[in-house]
PDB file of N, CA, C and O in Angstrom:
ATOM      1  N   MET A   1      -1.952   9.717 -13.676  1.00  0.00           N
ATOM      2  CA  MET A   1      -1.603   9.507 -12.232  1.00  0.00           C
ATOM      3  C   MET A   1      -2.305   8.570 -11.588  1.00  0.00           C
ATOM      4  O   MET A   1      -3.524   8.555 -11.757  1.00  0.00           O
ATOM      5  N   HIS A   2      -1.778   7.752 -10.857  1.00  0.00           N
ATOM      6  CA  HIS A   2      -2.376   6.688 -10.180  1.00  0.00           C
ATOM      7  C   HIS A   2      -1.719   6.450  -8.664  1.00  0.00           C
ATOM      8  O   HIS A   2      -0.490   6.429  -8.602  1.00  0.00           O
ATOM      9  N   SER A   3      -2.463   6.275  -7.483  1.00  0.00           N
ATOM     10  CA  SER A   3      -2.260   6.334  -6.523  1.00  0.00           C
ATOM     11  C   SER A   3      -2.526   5.140  -5.347  1.00  0.00           C
ATOM     12  O   SER A   3      -3.637   4.763  -4.977  1.00  0.00           O
ATOM     13  N   ASP A   4      -1.350   4.692  -4.905  1.00  0.00           N
ATOM     14  CA  ASP A   4      -1.928   3.273  -4.301  1.00  0.00           C
ATOM     15  C   ASP A   4      -1.535   3.018  -3.185  1.00  0.00           C
ATOM     16  O   ASP A   4      -0.639   3.858  -3.102  1.00  0.00           O
ATOM     17  N   ILE A   5      -1.513   2.138  -1.626  1.00  0.00           N
ATOM     18  CA  ILE A   5      -0.968   1.508  -0.950  1.00  0.00           C
ATOM     19  C   ILE A   5       0.279   0.874  -1.432  1.00  0.00           C
ATOM     20  O   ILE A   5       0.327  -0.093  -2.193  1.00  0.00           O
ATOM     21  N   ARG A   6       1.681   1.761  -0.717  1.00  0.00           N
ATOM     22  CA  ARG A   6       2.590   1.012  -1.094  1.00  0.00           C
ATOM     23  C   ARG A   6       3.234  -0.035   0.071  1.00  0.00           C
ATOM     24  O   ARG A   6       3.478   0.432   1.184  1.00  0.00           O
ATOM     25  N   ARG A   7       3.456  -1.209  -0.163  1.00  0.00           N
ATOM     26  CA  ARG A   7       3.870  -1.974   0.613  1.00  0.00           C
ATOM     27  C   ARG A   7       5.039  -2.309   1.635  1.00  0.00           C
ATOM     28  O   ARG A   7       6.055  -2.896   1.265  1.00  0.00           O
ATOM     29  N   SER A   8       4.866  -1.969   2.716  1.00  0.00           N
ATOM     30  CA  SER A   8       6.047  -2.177   3.635  1.00  0.00           C
ATOM     31  C   SER A   8       5.790  -2.983   5.316  1.00  0.00           C
ATOM     32  O   SER A   8       4.711  -3.063   5.903  1.00  0.00           O
ATOM     33  N   VAL A   9       6.735  -3.347   5.655  1.00  0.00           N
ATOM     34  CA  VAL A   9       6.689  -4.084   6.927  1.00  0.00           C
ATOM     35  C   VAL A   9       5.827  -2.505   8.074  1.00  0.00           C
ATOM     36  O   VAL A   9       4.803  -2.536   8.757  1.00  0.00           O
ATOM     37  N   SER A  10       6.473  -1.741   7.907  1.00  0.00           N
ATOM     38  CA  SER A  10       6.205  -0.813   9.039  1.00  0.00           C
ATOM     39  C   SER A  10       4.703  -0.330   8.586  1.00  0.00           C
ATOM     40  O   SER A  10       3.932  -0.235   9.541  1.00  0.00           O
ATOM     41  N   ALA A  11       4.069   0.040   7.120  1.00  0.00           N
ATOM     42  CA  ALA A  11       2.995   0.273   6.903  1.00  0.00           C
ATOM     43  C   ALA A  11       1.798  -1.310   7.520  1.00  0.00           C
ATOM     44  O   ALA A  11       0.645  -1.267   7.948  1.00  0.00           O
ATOM     45  N   TYR A  12       2.402  -2.097   7.378  1.00  0.00           N
ATOM     46  CA  TYR A  12       1.582  -3.312   8.001  1.00  0.00           C
ATOM     47  C   TYR A  12       1.509  -3.853   9.380  1.00  0.00           C
ATOM     48  O   TYR A  12       0.699  -4.658   9.839  1.00  0.00           O
ATOM     49  N   ARG A  13       2.718  -3.136  10.077  1.00  0.00           N
ATOM     50  CA  ARG A  13       2.396  -3.524  11.575  1.00  0.00           C
ATOM     51  C   ARG A  13       1.800  -2.140  11.953  1.00  0.00           C
ATOM     52  O   ARG A  13       0.749  -2.377  12.550  1.00  0.00           O
ATOM     53  N   LEU A  14       1.995  -0.855  11.876  1.00  0.00           N
ATOM     54  CA  LEU A  14       1.177   0.342  12.009  1.00  0.00           C
ATOM     55  C   LEU A  14      -0.089   0.252  12.218  1.00  0.00           C
ATOM     56  O   LEU A  14      -0.676   0.625  13.234  1.00  0.00           O
ATOM     57  N   TYR A  15      -0.751  -0.454  10.866  1.00  0.00           N
ATOM     58  CA  TYR A  15      -2.244  -0.649  10.911  1.00  0.00           C
ATOM     59  C   TYR A  15      -2.354  -1.582  11.658  1.00  0.00           C
ATOM     60  O   TYR A  15      -3.064  -1.222  12.597  1.00  0.00           O
ATOM     61  N   ALA A  16      -1.999  -2.738  11.783  1.00  0.00           N
ATOM     62  CA  ALA A  16      -2.023  -4.305  12.233  1.00  0.00           C
ATOM     63  C   ALA A  16      -2.604  -3.604  13.989  1.00  0.00           C
ATOM     64  O   ALA A  16      -3.607  -4.078  14.522  1.00  0.00           O
ATOM     65  N   ILE A  17      -2.035  -2.819  14.455  1.00  0.00           N
ATOM     66  CA  ILE A  17      -1.931  -2.355  15.765  1.00  0.00           C
ATOM     67  C   ILE A  17      -3.149  -1.135  15.857  1.00  0.00           C
ATOM     68  O   ILE A  17      -3.852  -1.128  16.868  1.00  0.00           O
ATOM     69  N   GLY A  18      -3.381  -0.118  14.796  1.00  0.00           N
ATOM     70  CA  GLY A  18      -4.333   0.902  14.827  1.00  0.00           C
ATOM     71  C   GLY A  18      -5.547  -0.077  14.805  1.00  0.00           C
ATOM     72  O   GLY A  18      -6.049  -0.478  15.855  1.00  0.00           O
ATOM     73  N   ALA A  19      -6.005  -0.452  13.562  1.00  0.00           N
ATOM     74  CA  ALA A  19      -7.028  -1.188  13.273  1.00  0.00           C
ATOM     75  C   ALA A  19      -7.332  -2.323  14.580  1.00  0.00           C
ATOM     76  O   ALA A  19      -8.428  -2.881  14.628  1.00  0.00           O
ATOM     77  N   SER A  20      -6.313  -2.592  15.574  1.00  0.00           N
ATOM     78  CA  SER A  20      -7.209  -3.469  16.202  1.00  0.00           C
ATOM     79  C   SER A  20      -7.822  -2.467  17.365  1.00  0.00           C
ATOM     80  O   SER A  20      -8.692  -2.954  18.088  1.00  0.00           O
ATOM     81  N   PHE A  21      -7.433  -1.131  17.585  1.00  0.00           N
ATOM     82  CA  PHE A  21      -8.292  -0.123  18.558  1.00  0.00           C
ATOM     83  C   PHE A  21      -9.232  -0.195  17.802  1.00  0.00           C
ATOM     84  O   PHE A  21     -10.053  -1.062  18.101  1.00  0.00           O
ATOM     85  N   VAL A  22      -9.519   0.636  16.554  1.00  0.00           N
ATOM     86  CA  VAL A  22     -10.283   1.181  16.381  1.00  0.00           C
ATOM     87  C   VAL A  22     -11.664   0.253  15.672  1.00  0.00           C
ATOM     88  O   VAL A  22     -12.844   0.589  15.575  1.00  0.00           O
ATOM     89  N   SER A  23     -11.142  -0.704  15.351  1.00  0.00           N
ATOM     90  CA  SER A  23     -12.383  -1.690  14.354  1.00  0.00           C
ATOM     91  C   SER A  23     -12.162  -3.465  14.870  1.00  0.00           C
ATOM     92  O   SER A  23     -12.139  -4.405  14.076  1.00  0.00           O
ATOM     93  N   ALA A  24     -12.018  -3.577  16.375  1.00  0.00           N
ATOM     94  CA  ALA A  24     -12.007  -4.441  16.834  1.00  0.00           C
ATOM     95  C   ALA A  24     -13.208  -5.638  16.877  1.00  0.00           C
ATOM     96  O   ALA A  24     -14.163  -5.363  17.603  1.00  0.00           O
ATOM     97  N   GLY A  25     -13.249  -6.802  16.244  1.00  0.00           N
ATOM     98  CA  GLY A  25     -14.106  -7.593  16.131  1.00  0.00           C
ATOM     99  C   GLY A  25     -15.036  -7.368  14.331  1.00  0.00           C
ATOM    100  O   GLY A  25     -16.017  -7.922  13.835  1.00  0.00           O
ATOM    101  N   THR A  26     -14.200  -6.414  13.903  1.00  0.00           N
ATOM    102  CA  THR A  26     -15.020  -6.793  12.314  1.00  0.00           C
ATOM    103  C   THR A  26     -14.161  -6.973  11.277  1.00  0.00           C
ATOM    104  O   THR A  26     -12.982  -7.289  11.440  1.00  0.00           O
ATOM    105  N   PHE A  27     -14.817  -6.740   9.921  1.00  0.00           N
ATOM    106  CA  PHE A  27     -13.428  -7.598   9.079  1.00  0.00           C
ATOM    107  C   PHE A  27     -12.487  -6.509   8.409  1.00  0.00           C
ATOM    108  O   PHE A  27     -11.646  -6.721   7.534  1.00  0.00           O
ATOM    109  N   ILE A  28     -12.865  -5.083   9.112  1.00  0.00           N
ATOM    110  CA  ILE A  28     -11.638  -3.721   8.799  1.00  0.00           C
ATOM    111  C   ILE A  28     -10.648  -4.139   8.438  1.00  0.00           C
ATOM    112  O   ILE A  28     -10.097  -4.290   7.348  1.00  0.00           O
ATOM    113  N   ARG A  29     -10.287  -4.455  10.098  1.00  0.00           N
ATOM    114  CA  ARG A  29      -8.715  -5.217   9.833  1.00  0.00           C
ATOM    115  C   ARG A  29      -7.978  -6.070   9.298  1.00  0.00           C
ATOM    116  O   ARG A  29      -6.750  -6.019   9.228  1.00  0.00           O
ATOM    117  N   GLU A  30      -8.945  -7.216   8.735  1.00  0.00           N
ATOM    118  CA  GLU A  30      -8.554  -8.399   8.022  1.00  0.00           C
ATOM    119  C   GLU A  30      -8.528  -7.974   6.554  1.00  0.00           C
ATOM    120  O   GLU A  30      -7.820  -8.578   5.747  1.00  0.00           O
ATOM    121  N   ASP A  31      -9.469  -6.706   6.123  1.00  0.00           N
ATOM    122  CA  ASP A  31      -9.153  -6.368   4.595  1.00  0.00           C
ATOM    123  C   ASP A  31      -8.235  -5.359   4.430  1.00  0.00           C
ATOM    124  O   ASP A  31      -7.843  -5.133   3.285  1.00  0.00           O
ATOM    125  N   GLY A  32      -7.745  -4.601   5.499  1.00  0.00           N
ATOM    126  CA  GLY A  32      -6.970  -3.457   5.054  1.00  0.00           C
ATOM    127  C   GLY A  32      -5.694  -4.248   5.279  1.00  0.00           C
ATOM    128  O   GLY A  32      -4.744  -3.669   4.752  1.00  0.00           O
ATOM    129  N   LEU A  33      -5.304  -5.551   5.978  1.00  0.00           N
ATOM    130  CA  LEU A  33      -4.116  -5.980   6.208  1.00  0.00           C
ATOM    131  C   LEU A  33      -3.930  -6.908   4.874  1.00  0.00           C
ATOM    132  O   LEU A  33      -2.802  -7.318   4.600  1.00  0.00           O
ATOM    133  N   ARG A  34      -4.970  -7.211   4.106  1.00  0.00           N
ATOM    134  CA  ARG A  34      -4.810  -8.101   2.765  1.00  0.00           C
ATOM    135  C   ARG A  34      -4.664  -7.030   1.542  1.00  0.00           C
ATOM    136  O   ARG A  34      -4.308  -7.265   0.387  1.00  0.00           O
ATOM    137  N   SER A  35      -5.000  -5.928   2.062  1.00  0.00           N
ATOM    138  CA  SER A  35      -4.732  -4.847   0.978  1.00  0.00           C
ATOM    139  C   SER A  35      -3.398  -4.135   0.727  1.00  0.00           C
ATOM    140  O   SER A  35      -2.948  -3.674  -0.322  1.00  0.00           O
ATOM    141  N   ILE A  36      -2.719  -4.175   2.359  1.00  0.00           N
ATOM    142  CA  ILE A  36      -1.433  -3.978   2.357  1.00  0.00           C
ATOM    143  C   ILE A  36      -0.654  -5.268   1.569  1.00  0.00           C
ATOM    144  O   ILE A  36      -0.046  -5.074   0.516  1.00  0.00           O
ATOM    145  N   ARG A  37      -0.719  -6.209   2.015  1.00  0.00           N
ATOM    146  CA  ARG A  37       0.084  -7.750   1.511  1.00  0.00           C
ATOM    147  C   ARG A  37      -0.269  -7.477  -0.193  1.00  0.00           C
ATOM    148  O   ARG A  37       0.738  -7.642  -0.881  1.00  0.00           O
ATOM    149  N   ARG A  38      -1.205  -7.188  -0.786  1.00  0.00           N
ATOM    150  CA  ARG A  38      -1.362  -7.178  -2.541  1.00  0.00           C
ATOM    151  C   ARG A  38      -0.467  -6.031  -2.938  1.00  0.00           C
ATOM    152  O   ARG A  38      -0.010  -6.106  -4.079  1.00  0.00           O
ATOM    153  N   SER A  39      -0.171  -5.109  -2.299  1.00  0.00           N
ATOM    154  CA  SER A  39      -0.181  -3.826  -2.570  1.00  0.00           C
ATOM    155  C   SER A  39       1.388  -4.022  -3.250  1.00  0.00           C
ATOM    156  O   SER A  39       2.103  -5.009  -3.078  1.00  0.00           O
ATOM    157  N   PHE A  40       1.688  -2.928  -3.989  1.00  0.00           N
ATOM    158  CA  PHE A  40       3.122  -3.148  -4.995  1.00  0.00           C
ATOM    159  C   PHE A  40       4.210  -1.949  -3.771  1.00  0.00           C
ATOM    160  O   PHE A  40       4.013  -1.086  -2.917  1.00  0.00           O
ATOM    161  N   THR A  41       5.243  -2.585  -4.377  1.00  0.00           N
ATOM    162  CA  THR A  41       6.798  -1.892  -3.873  1.00  0.00           C
ATOM    163  C   THR A  41       6.892  -0.937  -5.022  1.00  0.00           C
ATOM    164  O   THR A  41       6.342  -0.981  -6.123  1.00  0.00           O
ATOM    165  N   VAL A  42       7.699  -0.084  -4.517  1.00  0.00           N
ATOM    166  CA  VAL A  42       8.288   1.198  -6.132  1.00  0.00           C
ATOM    167  C   VAL A  42       8.440   0.100  -7.292  1.00  0.00           C
ATOM    168  O   VAL A  42       7.661   0.005  -8.240  1.00  0.00           O
ATOM    169  N   PRO A  43       9.792  -0.883  -7.029  1.00  0.00           N
ATOM    170  CA  PRO A  43      10.215  -1.653  -7.718  1.00  0.00           C
ATOM    171  C   PRO A  43       9.407  -2.585  -8.266  1.00  0.00           C
ATOM    172  O   PRO A  43       9.944  -2.771  -9.358  1.00  0.00           O
ATOM    173  N   GLU A  44       8.358  -3.370  -8.207  1.00  0.00           N
ATOM    174  CA  GLU A  44       7.702  -3.670  -8.214  1.00  0.00           C
ATOM    175  C   GLU A  44       6.436  -3.285  -9.567  1.00  0.00           C
ATOM    176  O   GLU A  44       6.085  -3.888 -10.581  1.00  0.00           O
ATOM    177  N   LEU A  45       6.022  -1.922  -8.898  1.00  0.00           N
ATOM    178  CA  LEU A  45       5.268  -1.294  -9.629  1.00  0.00           C
ATOM    179  C   LEU A  45       5.975  -0.702 -10.929  1.00  0.00           C
ATOM    180  O   LEU A  45       5.339  -0.215 -11.864  1.00  0.00           O
ATOM    181  N   SER A  46       7.190  -0.789 -10.887  1.00  0.00           N
ATOM    182  CA  SER A  46       7.891  -0.137 -12.007  1.00  0.00           C
ATOM    183  C   SER A  46       8.087  -0.828 -12.872  1.00  0.00           C
ATOM    184  O   SER A  46       8.245  -0.325 -13.984  1.00  0.00           O
ATOM    185  N   ALA A  47       8.162  -2.449 -12.681  1.00  0.00           N
ATOM    186  CA  ALA A  47       8.220  -2.943 -13.585  1.00  0.00           C
ATOM    187  C   ALA A  47       6.932  -3.727 -14.513  1.00  0.00           C
ATOM    188  O   ALA A  47       7.016  -4.333 -15.581  1.00  0.00           O
ATOM    189  N   ALA A  48       5.712  -3.440 -13.627  1.00  0.00           N
ATOM    190  CA  ALA A  48       4.676  -3.601 -14.163  1.00  0.00           C
ATOM    191  C   ALA A  48       3.917  -2.512 -15.117  1.00  0.00           C
ATOM    192  O   ALA A  48       2.879  -2.828 -15.698  1.00  0.00           O
ATOM    193  N   LEU A  49       4.563  -1.055 -15.258  1.00  0.00           N
ATOM    194  CA  LEU A  49       4.070  -0.261 -15.464  1.00  0.00           C
ATOM    195  C   LEU A  49       4.545  -0.069 -17.430  1.00  0.00           C
ATOM    196  O   LEU A  49       5.644  -0.349 -17.908  1.00  0.00           O
ATOM    197  N   PRO A  50       3.461   0.413 -18.116  1.00  0.00           N
ATOM    198  CA  PRO A  50       3.971   0.292 -19.651  1.00  0.00           C
ATOM    199  C   PRO A  50       4.950   1.447 -19.648  1.00  0.00           C
ATOM    200  O   PRO A  50       5.236   2.199 -18.717  1.00  0.00           O
ATOM    201  N   PRO A  51       5.421   1.423 -20.950  1.00  0.00           N
ATOM    202  CA  PRO A  51       6.815   2.394 -21.443  1.00  0.00           C
ATOM    203  C   PRO A  51       5.743   3.906 -21.075  1.00  0.00           C
ATOM    204  O   PRO A  51       4.517   3.946 -21.177  1.00  0.00           O
ATOM    205  N   GLY A  52       6.646   5.011 -20.650  1.00  0.00           N
ATOM    206  CA  GLY A  52       6.047   6.320 -20.559  1.00  0.00           C
ATOM    207  C   GLY A  52       5.657   6.354 -18.948  1.00  0.00           C
ATOM    208  O   GLY A  52       5.950   7.387 -18.346  1.00  0.00           O
ATOM    209  N   TRP A  53       5.282   5.731 -18.523  1.00  0.00           N
ATOM    210  CA  TRP A  53       5.001   5.716 -17.042  1.00  0.00           C
ATOM    211  C   TRP A  53       6.435   5.530 -16.127  1.00  0.00           C
ATOM    212  O   TRP A  53       7.535   5.100 -16.474  1.00  0.00           O
ATOM    213  N   ARG A  54       6.007   5.979 -14.972  1.00  0.00           N
ATOM    214  CA  ARG A  54       7.132   5.642 -13.903  1.00  0.00           C
ATOM    215  C   ARG A  54       6.401   5.979 -12.510  1.00  0.00           C
ATOM    216  O   ARG A  54       5.498   6.772 -12.243  1.00  0.00           O
ATOM    217  N   ALA A  55       7.236   4.952 -11.616  1.00  0.00           N
ATOM    218  CA  ALA A  55       6.758   4.616 -10.191  1.00  0.00           C
ATOM    219  C   ALA A  55       7.705   5.590  -9.223  1.00  0.00           C
ATOM    220  O   ALA A  55       8.898   5.862  -9.361  1.00  0.00           O
ATOM    221  N   GLU A  56       6.650   6.076  -8.067  1.00  0.00           N
ATOM    222  CA  GLU A  56       7.869   7.082  -7.186  1.00  0.00           C
ATOM    223  C   GLU A  56       7.081   6.528  -5.874  1.00  0.00           C
ATOM    224  O   GLU A  56       5.995   5.951  -5.933  1.00  0.00           O
ATOM    225  N   ALA A  57       7.754   6.781  -4.765  1.00  0.00           N
ATOM    226  CA  ALA A  57       7.201   6.708  -3.640  1.00  0.00           C
ATOM    227  C   ALA A  57       6.630   8.051  -3.399  1.00  0.00           C
ATOM    228  O   ALA A  57       6.951   9.065  -4.019  1.00  0.00           O
ATOM    229  N   ALA A  58       5.602   7.963  -2.274  1.00  0.00           N
ATOM    230  CA  ALA A  58       4.730   8.987  -1.483  1.00  0.00           C
ATOM    231  C   ALA A  58       4.813   9.188  -0.514  1.00  0.00           C
ATOM    232  O   ALA A  58       5.592   8.328  -0.105  1.00  0.00           O
ATOM    233  N   SER A  59       4.479   9.917   0.448  1.00  0.00           N
ATOM    234  CA  SER A  59       4.369   9.685   1.930  1.00  0.00           C
ATOM    235  C   SER A  59       2.927  10.326   2.311  1.00  0.00           C
ATOM    236  O   SER A  59       2.342  11.316   1.872  1.00  0.00           O
ATOM    237  N   PRO A  60       2.646   9.539   3.129  1.00  0.00           N
ATOM    238  CA  PRO A  60       3.430   8.174   3.855  1.00  0.00           C
ATOM    239  C   PRO A  60       2.540   6.904   3.307  1.00  0.00           C
ATOM    240  O   PRO A  60       1.323   6.720   3.260  1.00  0.00           O
ATOM    241  N   HIS A  61       3.626   6.137   2.927  1.00  0.00           N
ATOM    242  CA  HIS A  61       3.106   4.683   2.731  1.00  0.00           C
ATOM    243  C   HIS A  61       2.344   4.663   1.364  1.00  0.00           C
ATOM    244  O   HIS A  61       1.478   3.792   1.285  1.00  0.00           O
ATOM    245  N   ARG A  62       2.514   5.463   0.286  1.00  0.00           N
ATOM    246  CA  ARG A  62       1.851   5.431  -0.622  1.00  0.00           C
ATOM    247  C   ARG A  62       2.821   5.232  -2.026  1.00  0.00           C
ATOM    248  O   ARG A  62       4.040   5.394  -1.972  1.00  0.00           O
ATOM    249  N   VAL A  63       2.261   4.939  -3.014  1.00  0.00           N
ATOM    250  CA  VAL A  63       2.908   4.837  -4.440  1.00  0.00           C
ATOM    251  C   VAL A  63       2.289   5.624  -5.432  1.00  0.00           C
ATOM    252  O   VAL A  63       1.138   6.053  -5.512  1.00  0.00           O
ATOM    253  N   LEU A  64       3.107   5.717  -6.053  1.00  0.00           N
ATOM    254  CA  LEU A  64       2.204   6.707  -7.320  1.00  0.00           C
ATOM    255  C   LEU A  64       2.780   6.324  -8.687  1.00  0.00           C
ATOM    256  O   LEU A  64       4.001   6.307  -8.839  1.00  0.00           O
ATOM    257  N   ALA A  65       1.960   6.021  -9.666  1.00  0.00           N
ATOM    258  CA  ALA A  65       2.100   5.821 -10.846  1.00  0.00           C
ATOM    259  C   ALA A  65       1.989   7.121 -11.955  1.00  0.00           C
ATOM    260  O   ALA A  65       0.907   7.634 -12.242  1.00  0.00           O
ATOM    261  N   VAL A  66       2.930   7.437 -12.365  1.00  0.00           N
ATOM    262  CA  VAL A  66       3.062   8.943 -12.965  1.00  0.00           C
ATOM    263  C   VAL A  66       3.410   8.833 -14.248  1.00  0.00           C
ATOM    264  O   VAL A  66       4.385   8.123 -14.498  1.00  0.00           O
ATOM    265  N   ARG A  67       2.760   9.447 -15.258  1.00  0.00           N
ATOM    266  CA  ARG A  67       2.645   9.254 -16.742  1.00  0.00           C
ATOM    267  C   ARG A  67       3.137  11.066 -17.206  1.00  0.00           C
ATOM    268  O   ARG A  67       3.185  11.409 -18.387  1.00  0.00           O
TER     269      ARG A  67
END
């Protein structure tokens, strides 16, 4: 099993707002937003996985690769 961030508009917006209060003036906000932009959606991860693996959404804002 592999767990990662699931890219979505709502995850990006919530993190952008929340990180502004918690980590103003640091690299944490920029790095977190970059990580969300580079993460997979469930269909994208499904297409990238080898045979025998499946992708599924996990809450909140997570995607799993399961074998």
